[in-house]
N, C-alpha and C positions, 0 to 999 in steps of 0.2 A: 246237338245229335247229325243237325246238317253236317257240319264240319268232316266229322269223321267219313259218311257220303262219299264228300268229296276229296277226303284223302283216300279213302281207299279206291276211289275210279282214279285218279291220278297214278298212285301206284299201280295197279290193275295195268291200266295204259303203258308205262314205263315198262313193265315187263310183257309186254307187247310190241309195242313200238322197237325195242332196244335190239333184241333178235333182228329183227326183219331190216334194221338199219344196217347193221352189222353181216347179214348176209348179202342183202343186194345193194349195198352202198360203193362206191366206187373206191379204189384204193390208190393212194396218193404218192407219189416220189418222193425221196428225201428233198428232193431241189425245191416240188409243190410245198413239202411243209417246212421247209425253211424259209421261202415266200409269204405264206402266209404266218411263221411266228413272228416273223422281222413288223409285221404290224398290232400285233395284239398289243405289246407293252404299252404303246404311245396311245392305241387305242382306248385301253383303262386308264391311261394316266387323264386323256380329255373327258373321260366318263368322270374321274373323281372330281376335276377342276371343277365342270359343271354342276355335280351335285351340291359339290361345296358353295358355290356361287346361288343355287338353285334353294340351299339353305338358308341362307346369308339375306338374302334380297326377298325371298317371297315367300 
């Protein structure tokens, strides 16, 4: 029962927070988005390698 309460609260917060962030959030230019996306895949790769090492040795 507790799990359903937690999930319900998370979805409620999601439905409240997402519209607020979309309404009041900063709009990014395509140049800024390119700069951000250039970093995403290397960071994901680093996180995957670190998680693999964590699972293998700890």
